[in-house]
C-alpha positions in Angstrom: -36.3 28.0 42.7 -36.0 25.4 40.3 -37.8 22.4 41.2 -36.1 18.9 41.5 -37.6 17.7 38.5 -36.9 20.7 36.3 -32.8 20.8 37.9 -32.6 17.1 37.0 -33.9 17.7 33.6 -31.6 21.1 33.1 -28.4 19.0 34.3 -29.5 15.9 31.4 -29.9 18.6 28.6 -26.5 19.9 29.7 -24.6 16.9 29.9 -26.1 15.5 26.4 -24.9 18.5 24.6 -21.6 17.7 26.1 -21.4 14.4 25.1 -22.8 15.6 21.5 -20.0 17.6 21.3 -17.4 15.2 22.8 -18.5 11.6 21.5 -20.3 12.5 17.8 -16.7 13.9 16.5 -14.7 11.0 17.6 -17.4 8.3 16.2 -17.2 9.9 12.8 -13.6 10.0 13.0 -13.7 6.1 14.0 -16.0 5.2 11.1 -13.9 7.9 8.6 -10.6 5.8 9.7 -12.9 2.3 8.7 -14.2 3.5 5.8 -10.2 4.3 5.2 -8.8 0.9 6.8 -11.0 -0.9 4.7 -10.5 1.3 1.4 -6.5 0.3 2.0 -7.2 -3.3 2.7 -9.3 -3.9 -0.5 -6.4 -1.6 -2.3 -3.8 -4.0 -1.5 -5.1 -7.3 -1.8 -6.6 -6.2 -5.2 -2.7 -5.1 -6.1 -1.7 -8.7 -4.0 -4.2 -11.0 -6.8 -3.0 -9.1 -9.2 0.1 -10.6 -9.3 -0.9 -13.2 -8.6 -2.5 -14.3 -11.2 -0.8 -11.9 -13.7 2.4 -12.5 -13.2 3.7 -11.2 -16.4 3.7 -7.7 -13.9 6.7 -5.4 -14.0 7.6 -5.7 -11.1 7.4 -10.0 -10.8 9.6 -9.7 -13.9 11.7 -7.9 -12.5 12.2 -10.2 -9.5 12.6 -12.8 -11.3 15.9 -11.6 -13.4 17.3 -11.1 -9.9 
């Protein structure tokens, strides 16, 4: 027979393993999507800033010709 503390420790270890299997991939994918969103935001910001700073790009001249 298990004693009470051994049962609690075993249950704790089992639940910790389950939590590790369930939670860590979600945390990693969430951090990856945050990093991805940050990269996309920086890309969009750099495109917008380059359009504002450099108005001789083809897209803005095309818009001016319309």
